[in-house]
C-alpha positions in Angstrom: 47.4 92.7 112.9 46.1 89.8 110.9 43.4 87.7 112.6 45.0 84.2 113.1 48.8 84.5 112.3 50.6 85.8 115.6 48.2 87.2 117.5 47.3 84.5 120.1 49.0 84.5 123.4 52.5 82.5 123.5 51.5 78.1 124.1 53.4 77.6 127.5 56.7 76.0 127.2 56.6 76.9 123.5 60.8 77.6 123.1 63.0 74.7 122.1 66.3 74.3 123.9 69.2 71.9 123.2 72.6 71.9 124.5 76.1 69.9 123.1 79.1 70.3 124.6 81.7 69.8 122.0 85.1 68.5 121.7 86.4 71.6 119.6 87.9 75.3 119.6 84.6 78.2 119.1 86.4 79.3 116.0 86.1 75.8 114.3 82.7 75.1 115.2 81.7 78.4 114.0 83.0 77.9 110.8 81.3 74.4 110.8 77.9 75.9 111.1 79.2 79.0 108.4 80.9 77.0 105.9 79.1 74.8 103.4 82.1 72.6 102.5 81.3 71.8 106.7 77.6 71.9 106.5 76.9 69.0 103.7 79.3 67.3 105.3 77.0 67.1 108.8 73.8 69.4 108.6 70.4 67.7 109.0 68.8 64.8 109.8 70.6 61.1 110.3 70.1 59.1 107.1 69.5 61.9 105.0 72.3 62.5 102.0 73.2 65.7 101.6 72.7 66.6 97.4 72.8 70.1 97.0 73.0 73.6 98.7 74.2 76.9 98.7 75.2 79.4 101.4 75.4 83.0 101.4 76.2 84.0 104.9 74.9 87.6 105.8 72.1 89.1 107.5 69.4 88.8 105.0 71.8 85.7 103.2 70.4 82.3 102.6 71.5 78.9 103.2 69.5 76.5 101.3 69.6 72.8 101.2 68.4 69.5 99.6 68.3 66.3 100.8 67.4 62.7 99.9 66.1 59.9 101.9 67.2 56.8 101.4 64.3 55.3 99.4 64.6 58.5 97.2 62.7 61.0 98.6 64.0 64.3 98.5 63.3 67.3 101.3 64.3 71.2 101.6 65.5 73.6 104.0 66.3 77.0 104.6 67.6 79.5 107.0 67.3 83.3 106.4 70.6 85.0 108.5 69.1 87.4 110.3 72.3 88.0 112.6 76.0 86.6 112.2 78.2 87.4 115.2 81.4 85.5 114.1 82.2 83.2 116.1 79.9 84.0 119.3 76.4 83.6 117.6 74.1 83.0 114.6 70.2 84.2 114.7 68.4 82.5 111.2 65.0 81.8 110.4 64.6 78.2 109.4 61.9 77.2 106.8 60.9 74.0 104.8 61.4 74.9 100.8 61.2 73.4 97.6 63.8 73.4 95.8 63.3 76.9 94.4 63.7 78.3 97.7 60.3 79.4 98.4 59.0 78.5 101.8 56.6 75.7 102.1 54.6 73.5 104.7 56.6 70.5 106.6 56.0 67.5 104.9 55.2 65.4 108.3 52.4 68.3 109.5 49.8 70.9 108.0 50.4 72.7 111.5 53.6 72.5 111.9 55.0 76.5 111.9 55.8 77.9 108.2 58.7 79.8 110.3 60.9 79.0 113.3 63.8 81.6 114.8 66.8 80.1 115.9 69.2 81.6 117.4 72.9 79.5 117.9 75.5 80.5 120.7 78.9 79.0 120.5 81.2 79.4 124.2 84.0 77.6 124.5 86.2 76.7 127.8 89.3 74.8 127.9 88.9 74.2 124.2 85.9 72.6 124.1 82.9 74.4 122.6 79.2 74.5 124.1 76.2 75.3 121.3 73.0 76.2 122.5 70.2 76.3 120.3 67.0 78.0 121.1 64.1 77.9 118.4 60.6 79.2 118.7 57.7 79.8 116.0 57.3 83.3 114.6 54.3 84.5 112.5 52.3 82.0 113.5 49.1 80.3 114.5 47.5 79.6 117.8 47.5 75.6 116.5 51.3 76.0 114.8 52.7 77.1 118.4 50.7 74.6 119.7 52.2 71.7 117.4 55.6 72.8 118.0 55.6 72.8 121.7 54.3 69.0 121.3 56.9 68.2 119.1 59.7 69.3 121.6 60.5 65.5 122.6 61.1 64.7 118.4 63.0 67.9 117.6 65.4 67.0 120.6 65.8 63.5 119.1 66.6 64.9 115.5 68.7 67.9 116.4 70.6 65.1 119.0 71.1 63.1 115.5 72.4 66.2 113.5 74.9 67.1 117.0 76.3 63.9 116.9 77.2 64.0 113.0 78.7 67.5 114.0 80.9 66.1 116.8 81.9 63.0 114.7 82.6 65.5 111.6 84.5 67.9 113.8 86.7 64.7 115.3 87.0 63.6 111.9 89.3 67.6 110.9 93.1 67.7 111.5 93.9 69.7 114.7 96.6 72.2 115.3 98.5 71.6 118.5 97.7 73.5 121.6 
């Protein structure tokens, strides 16, 4: 095992978890997470504008997206899918990237983990869907794991805004009568 990468004990409360209930059926919510035409309308931090992206939805496939801030600065990110189980579950490794899709350090921290495994589950009850996202750094140093654990409040705010955008997007879509 390489020294300093993934060989240290986990940090207490390392896993990040956020749950949101949306007023939409699970099939539609899953499509919103897995179709590019939907993703470009809601994915990402508030105040960033989608400008480019690709999606290859399969294990080993890639979702790669570029966004711009109001000041013109850009940011790229990617998911590498590990598991796609429609319409119940997605598992993917999230990383910041450059325009070509190469993994890069987060623009806000030199000790943010290069890779975070996210697992998103979708469960439906009475036409409403509960989305649960769980994230955990992988192949990370102790410093990267500690930075991730310390960032939970910020991630809760960021993912909260992203999920607000998802809720608004879902609300804007036509629904078939129940």
